[in-house]
Every structure is written in structure tokens, then in C-alpha cells.
N, C-alpha and C positions, 0 to 999 in steps of 0.2 A: 754840836748841835746836828750836823748833817750825819754823823755816824749813829745817833740814836735814830733819825728819820729813816735812815738806809736799814735799821734793824727792824723796822715795822714789818710784819709778815704780809707777803703778797704785794708789796709795792718797791719799785727802785726808782731812784731819781734819775730821770734822762736828762738830756743836754736842755731841752725847753724849760723843764722845772727848774733847773740849776740856774738858768739864766734870769727866769722871772724872780727866784729868790733874791739873787744877787743885785737886781735892779731895784726891787722893793725894799731890800735891807743891806745897803752895802757895809761890807765889813770893815773895821771891827766894831762898829758902834751898835749893830743890832742887838736887840734882846731876843731872849728866847720866845716870848709870846709872838714877837712880830715875825720871826722867822718861820715859826710853825703856821701862823696866819698866811703869810706868802705861800708856804708849801700847800696849805689845803687850797687856796686860790688856783694855784697851778695845776692841781689835780681836779678841781671842778672844771677848769677850763679844757683840760685834756679830756676828760669825759664827755663834755658837750662837742668837741671836735668828733669823737668816736661814734656818737649818736646822731650828728648831722646828717641830712640827705646827701648824697654824692652831688658834686657839682656838674659832672658829665653823664649822659647816659649813651650806652653804645648798644649797636645792634649787630647781629651777623649779617652782612651784606648779602651772602648767598640765599638767605630766606627772602628776602625783598627783591632780588633781582628780577624776577618775572614782571613786577608791577613798577619798577623803575627804569624803563627803557630809554625814556626821555632825559631822566636827570642821572647823570654819572658822576656829577661831583659830590660832595659832602655837604657843601653849602645849598645845593639845589635840593638834596634830600631832606636838609633840615628846613627848607622853606615849605615843601610839600607837607612834612609833618605837623609843623605849626599851623598851616592852613587847616589840614585835617582837625586838629584839636580845636582851633576856634569854630569850625562848623558844628562839631559835636557839642561844645559848650553852649554854643547859640541857640 
């Protein structure tokens, strides 16, 4: 079954997909349809992760240095930025 999946052009099974398939379809009892369904679920989940917005935003500190004399810590800069966004949204 896995050899057939691996032979599909443009897709390779990675570790996360393999773990998902083995959790959903523990060997040796898994049927062909169940394995392909689990493989499809793993692909959909991987695509969602790739298209999700990043969890962190980063900025070049040098560009903001002239405006951030009072706040040198990342936490302080984060608080200022959030305050700015709240004011803009309101």
C-alpha cells in the first residue's frame, strides 16, 4: 500500500503522514480504502499547515530604533505595537 502511495507523482510520504496513517490504520488489519483515506487526511492537514498564517511576526530592530528609545526589550516593543494597533482599530 505504501509503495503505491509513494509512487504517486509529486508526493512523498513524510514522517508526520506516516504516523497519522499508522495511528488511524494500525497494521496489519488496515484495509486499502482506510489507508488511502488516512493518507488523504494527512495531506489535507499538511496543506492547511502550509497555508496557515505564521505564528510569529518579526521586524528588523534597526528600522525601529529611532522610535523605540524607551523600550529596549522585545516585550516592551510588543506592548507598544499592540497599543498602536488598538488605537488604529478603534
